[in-house]
N, C-alpha and C positions, 0 to 999 in steps of 0.2 A: 501494501500497500503506501501511496507515494506522503514523506512526510516532508513539513516545512519548519522554520524555526524564525521568531520572531521578535526583535529587540522590545523591550519596556522600560523604557528610561523612566528613571525615578526623577522628580520634580524639585526644587527648592523655590522657593518665594522669596525674590531679593529685596518687596516690601511689600506688607500686607497691611490695610486698613479697613478697618471692619464698620459695618454701618449696621443700622437698624434692621430689624426683621423687616420681610415681605411678607404679602398674602400667603404666598406659598412655602413660608417656615424656616427658608434659606436667608439667614443675610446678604446686604448689602458689600459688596466687596470692592476693592479697588487694588489692584496687586499686581506685580511682575511677576509674571513666571518664567520659570528657566528650566529645560531640558537638560540634564548631567549625565555625562556615562555613568554610572553606576546605573545597572540594566538588570533586571529580569529577564529571563529568557523562555517564551512560550513555545515550546513542541508540539505542533498540531499535524497531526496524522488521518486522513479520510477513513471509513469504517466503512465497514459494507450497508448498502443501502435496505432500510429495515430495522440499522439500530439506531438506538439514541446519542444524542448530543454527549459528550461526559466529560466533566471537566476534575484533573487530579492533581493538588496542594499537599504534599505531603508536610505535616506539622503547623499547617493552617484553618483553624476548625472556625464551624459558622458559613452565613452565606459570602460565595464569589460572586466579584462583579463582569469577572468570565462569562461565569455561567448566566447570570444576567441579560448581558448582551447578545450570548449568543440565544436564548430565550425573545429577546427583543428585536432579532432580529429574522428568526423565524416567523414570530407574527406579521412580520412585515412583509412575508412572502420570500425571505430566500432563500432560493435553491438551490446551493451546495450540498453536497452530499454530507452523509452524520460524522460529525468531528470527535477525536479528542484529543484533549491538550492538554499538555500536563506540564506543568508553571514549574520552572524551578527557579530558587527563591536565591535572592543575593539582595533587595531592597528591603533594611530592616521591615520589623511588619509593626502599623499602630505607631510608628515616629515619626508622622511630618512629612514624608517623604515622596505620601503618595502610589506606594505600591499596588492595591489592590487595583484604585484608577490609571496606575499605569498599562498595568495588565490588560485592562477591559479595552483602553485605547488601543494600544497592539493588535488586539484582537479587530477592531472595527478598524483598523487601518489594514489590517492582512485581509479582510475578508473578500474586500472586489477580487480579489487575485484569481478567488474560489468559485467566486459567481457573481454578478455584477448587483450594487446595490448602489442606490439612488444617493449621492451625496444630501440631500437634502434628510433623508432618514438616516443618511448616520449623523448629523449633525443632532437629528431631532431624538437621538438615544443614546448618544455621547451626553448631552445635556443631564438628560433627564434621569442617569446615572450616579451622577454627580460634580461638586464646581468644578475638582481636576482633571477630569477626563476630558472635557473637548483641549484642553491645551498640549496635551500630548499623542491626541491620535494626530496632530501634523508637530512632530517633535520640534523646540527652539525656544527663544526668547518672544512672549508675548507679553500687551499689557491687557490685563484683563477686568471685566466690570462687569455690573449685572449682579450675578450669583457664582462669577468667575465665568459664565460660558462666553458672554459677548468678549471675543478676542480680536486684539490691533497686533498683527507683527512688529517687532522692534530690532534693532540689531543693537550689541551693549557691548563695550570696550573688552579691549582684552583683559582676561582675569583666571585666577583660579580658587579653587572652595578647599576648605579645608572642612570634612566633615566628620562630627564626633558620634555615635550613637552611644545611646545612655543603655545601662545593665537591664531598661524596666519599661514597659509600654505606656503608652497615655491613650486613651479611649477617644477619638474627636470629637465625640458628642458632649463627652464630659466635658471636655476645654472649653466649646461652646458656652454648654452650660452655667460652665464658674463667670466666663467672661461677661456674661449677663448676671452671673450675680453682683458679679465684683461694679458693674455698670460701664463696663468699658467700650461701649460699641457709640459712635460717634454721630452726629444727628446727620441727616440727608444734607440739610444746608454745606455742613464741613466736606463730610462725603465727593459731594459733588465738586466742593473748593478743592481739594487733592485731585479727583480728577482732571481737572482742569491745568492743575500744576503740571503735574506729572506730562497731560499730553501736551502743554508747549515747551517739554524737552525732548521729545522728538522731535528735533530739527531734523529736516529731512528722510525721517525714518532712523538715525543714529541717535543712539541716548551712549552719553558715556559714565563712569563712575556718577553715580549719584551721589547727593549731598547728605552730610548726617542726618540732618536733620527728617529726609525723606526713608533712609535707609532703617526703615521701624516694622515692627511686627507686632501689632496691636493684641494679639493671641500671646502674645509670651508674659505678660503679669497672668494671666490667668492658669498659664500651663507654668509658671513658679509658685503659683499661689499652692498649686497642687501637690508640686515637685519641687519643693524649696533649693534641693541638692541639683539642679541642671544649674544654680546658680556659679558653682563651682567649674563645674565644664566652660561656662562662657567666662570667667576670667583666665582657664588655661588656655581658649582660645587667642585671646586677646595678648595675654603675654608672651603667645609662640610666634605672637608679630603681626596675626588676624586682624583687618579696621572692616567695617564693623564685625563684630560676631555675635549669631543673636540665631533664635528657638528657629526651629524649619517649622513652617504651615503652623499647624497643634502642637507639636512637638511630641517625643521630649529631645530627638533630633537637635545638636548645634551645630551650626554651618559656623564658618571663620571665611572671609572674604580676602583677597591678593592680590589687587588692581593691578598692570600693568600685564607688557610682553612675556613677563617671567615669573607670573603670580602662580602658575603651575606649578613652578620648578619650588620655588618657596612654601606653597602648600605642601609638597610632598615632603620638604624637609619636617613640617611642624608636625606632619603626621606622623613621623620616625622620631620625632624631638615626644612626643604623646603617647604613642603608643603600649608604654609601658602602664600606663594608667589608662586606657581606654583603649583596648587590644584591637576596638572596627575601627580605629580609625583611617582615615581612607582621603587621598587627593585627586578628586575629580575635575574636571573639564565641561567647558560647554558642550553642549553637541548643537551643530547647524541645522537650523533649517533647510529642510527639505533635500538634504543630504544624506540622514540617515546613519552618518560616523561619527563619531564621538573619540575625545582624547580619553587614550588610558589611565587607569587608576593607580595611581601610585601608592 
């Protein structure tokens, strides 16, 4: 039987501004998504006619977004043969790096190669699955608004990233609940102003290094409230030369940014320095839009 492989790139948020809750229960967001070279891999094998789609992800329990993507594709009339999808996990689970979303996005990205999919249907399914999925269907940096589903491609200045996984997980829903409890969401007026400010910096579609006041993750306070020990990892990343360091998405993973053409090399040196304290420490590079190419992890 034919077998294909698809990379599912992790995401980071170079900034994340949290707005009020929408009518659909999601929060309004203004965020800069970026795909990075830390990736799961989907092994997709065609099955015999009459069999069911199957998703296997060892070590991860609960609902799987890849299964949800397959079910939505079938409901939309996708006519590919049944498939068995084995997910080889490398992205930390419940870590704020969008691993489950990346897997679903990789399946949606690969689906047209198995049978035609209307791009509008593909986008609709991605948006329904979660805020992080649309940005990863076409990997690369993008400005996300709405609940993250409205995307504007951007180009980001050269940089590398230090990733410090934590030895515990943080469920995304719990972090958002804590953010609401702490009163962290901004007003609609403030979110609209931030959207305009970021948009104004997209000169000819090229984004340089962001100023400190925009390198903000509004969910960081909620993650720290639930797991105060994250603060130590933020300090360690800064001490190793990252600026800024921040919680990735809903956490608990910490990322440190190293701007410049030598940023990946400096991030790799920081990862080596911190690996005794954070065994999963790794340096990653951005994934370019439309190429599928990734800088190596170090």
